[in-house]
N, C-alpha and C positions, 0 to 999 in steps of 0.2 A: 669201350670204343676208343679207337685212335683215329684222329682226323688230320688231313691236310686241307689245303684250299679246295682241291678237286677230287679228293679220294677219302674213303673211310674203310676201316677194318673193324668188324664187330664180332665179339665172342660171347657165348653163354656158358663156356666151361674153362676159359683161361688157356686153352691149348689149341683149339681149332678156330680159325678166324675166317670170316666171309669178307672178301674184298670187293668193293664197288668203286667205280671211277666215273666221274662226270666228264664227258668228252664231246667232241664234235661228231655228229652223224649226218651223212648226206641223205637227202630225200630221194628215194628211188623212183619217185613219180615224175621227175623232171622230164620234159619232152626231149626227143632225140635232137642232138645238135645244140642243145642249150646247157648251160652250166646248172648243176643240181643245186637246189636250195639246201642250206645246211642249218642244223639246229643243235642245241646242247641237250644231251640226255645222260641219265645215269645208267651205266651198264654193269652187269655182274661179271667180274673177271674170273673169279674162282675161289679156291680155298687154300689157306696156308697154315702150316704148323711148323714148329721149330725142328721137329724130327723128320717130317716128310717133305718140307719145302712147299712149293706152289703147285697146286693141281689146277690147271687152267680149264675153264669151260669153253666150248666151241665159240669162236668169236664172230661178231657181226662184220661181214665184209665191207660195210659202209662206214665203219668207225675210223677215226684217226688213229691208226695203229701206233704210230710213234708217240703220240701224246699218252695213250693208254699205257704203253711200256714205261715211259718216264714216270708217270704218276704211280704205277704199280711198284716200281723199284723204290720210289721214295717212301711209300707206305710200308714196304717190307723192311726198309732200313729203320723206320720208326718202331716197328714191331720187335726187331732184334734189340734195339736200344732200351725199350721200355717194358718188355713183357715181364721182366723180373720184378718190376715195381707193383705188380698186381697184388691185391685188388686196388684199383684206382679209387680215390675219394669220390663219392657221388656228388654230382653238381646239378642234378635235375630237381631243383628245389621249388619248381612250380608244379603243383599237384591238383588234379581234377578228382573230386570226390563226389560220389552219389550220396545224397542226404537221407537220413531217416525221416520219413514223412511225419512222424509224431513230434520229434525233438528238433529237427532241422540240424542235427549234428552229423559229422562225417560217419558214413556207414561202411563204404568200401571204396578203395582206390580204383579209379577207372582209367587213369592216364597220368603222364607227367611230361615235363618239358624243361629244357635247360634255358629257354629264352622266353621272355614275356611277349616277344614279337610273334610267337607261334601258339597263341592260346585261343583258337576258335572253339566255340561251344555250340554244337549243333542243337537243334530243337529236341532231339532224342538221343540220350546217352545210354548206352547199354554196357553191362559188365559181363564178361565171359570168364568162367572158372578155368578154362584151358583153351588151347587151340582146338579148332573144330576137328582136326584129325587126331587129336590126342585123347584116347579113350582109357587112359591109365587110372583115372580116379574110380575107385570102387569103395562104397560105403559099407563097412561091416554092420553098422547099426541098421541100415535099410535091409540088408540081407536077413538079419535076425528077425526083424519085425515082419518079414514076409515068409517065414518058414511054412512050408507046405504049399506055397504058391509057385507059379512059374517063375524061373529066374529072370532077372532084369537084363536088358542089353546094356553094353558099356556106356552109351551116351545118356541113359536114363538117370544115372546117379548125378551126372553133371547137370542135366536139365532140371532135376528137382532142386538142386542147390541154387541154380540161377533163378528159378521160379520164386523161391522164398525171399531171395534178395530183391527181386523185382517188386514183389508185393509189399515189401517193407520200405522201399525207397520212393522218393518223389523229388525230382529236381536234382541239380548238380551245381557244384560251385568250385571255381578255381581258388586255390590258396597259395600264398607264398610262404613256404616253411622257413622258419628262422633257426639260427644255430641252437637255440635252447629247446627246439622241438615244437614250439608254438607255431601258429599260422595266422596270416592276415588274409581276410576275404578280399577278393579283387573285384573291380567294377565291371568286369566282363559279364557279370550276371545281372543284366538289366531287368530281367523278368522276375527277379527276387530282390528288388531294390532295398528292402529293409535289412537284408543280410550283407550288403556291400560294406567293405571296410571293417567288418567285425573282427575282433581279436580273440582267438581261441587258444587256450593253454595246450601244452603237449599232451596232457591226459585226454583231451577231446579226440585225438586221432588214434584209431586202433593200431597198436604197434606192429601187428602182423597183417595189416592192410585190409582186414575184414573184421567187423564187429563180432566178438565171440559170445556175447551175452544175448540170449534169445528167451522169449517168454514160454515157449512150449518145448518139451523134451525132445520131440522129433527133430525140430530145427536145431536145437542145441547140440544134439548128437551128430547130426549131419555136418554141421560146421566144424565140430571137433574132429571128425573123420577127415575132412578136407585139410585142416591145418596139419594133421598128422601126415597125410600124403605129401603135402608141400614142404614138410620140415627141412629136407636137404637143401631146397632152394631158399627158404626163408632165412636160413643161416647165413646167406650172403648179405643180409640187411645190415647196414651200419647203425650204431646207436642202440642196439638191444640191451636191455638191462641184464644183469648177471642171472637173475631168476628166470627170465624168459629164454635166455641163451641156453641155460642148463635144461630147461624143459624141452626145447627144440632138439637139443643134442640127444636126449633120451628117446624122443620120437624118431629121430633120424637113424638110430641104431638098426632099425628094421629094414633100412634100404641102403645096403652097401653100394649098389650101383649109383644111387642118387648122391651119396657122399663122394664117391669116386669122380663123378662128373663135375661136381661143383666145388670141391675143397680148395682149389687154387684161388677161388674168389671169396673165401671166407675171411672177413676182417679180423676175426678172432678164431684161432685154430681150435679144432676139437681136441679133447684129451688125446695124448699120443697113442694110448692103447686103443681107443675107439677108431681113430684114423687108420692106424696100422692094420687093425682087424678088417676094416672095410677094404683097404687096398689089397690085402692078401687074398681076401675072398674073391674079389673081382678078377684079379690076375689068375687065380686058379681056374675060375670059370673060363677065362679066355684061353688058357692053355689046353683045356679039355675040348674046345671047339675045333 
């Protein structure tokens, strides 16, 4: 993310950026002959890349066009200046974790924030394995266990994973993560007062954001399948051990498209041969289309 006072650009691949601007918008409901009331809103301007430039989305006729143009040009200048510094160091060190109902230890990361001022904790915190529209997760272990039965639909793999996480979790807690990887429980969790201000070591937090140890083989295999599917994305995490990084790298070999999308955001580059093979494979596919 790159931000100015009234604009931001966000990317999940290091190449294509979504630009939003906070600007003045007139209220279209003002009565005839009277000045319209105005408010501040965030509007989507469009998409920018270094190779293609800015692709604008249709604009709201009620926005302050001059302000949007100035803010957009400022954020594009920032993109040109800083895009080669990717990946940026992470600074969202306030983390919301669902807790294991038995141990009260972090089970899965449910959210994060850069500021302590934005730490609301709703009565019900849910974890989603992927966006609702993303049906890419398929579990080979579930397919094998259902041999001879009707095939599952795309969302059912994700739903089963979310179900086992829900059954194992109870409550949630915000932590401030420290440079050494440990975390301090925050007082925002008044409903679990006994856990406030507790200090947990780095080892208490699953390095791949989801606990990988499960008591039954079905859940263990399902989580392993999910980690394998997420490997190209998980390689964007900072602070991975060499052992974990090598494991993810081996898993990611199976997804050239995933590596191609995210490699610009890897704090530690893949082995040159692995990266080159992935890039060549994707570019050959694109040439055939």
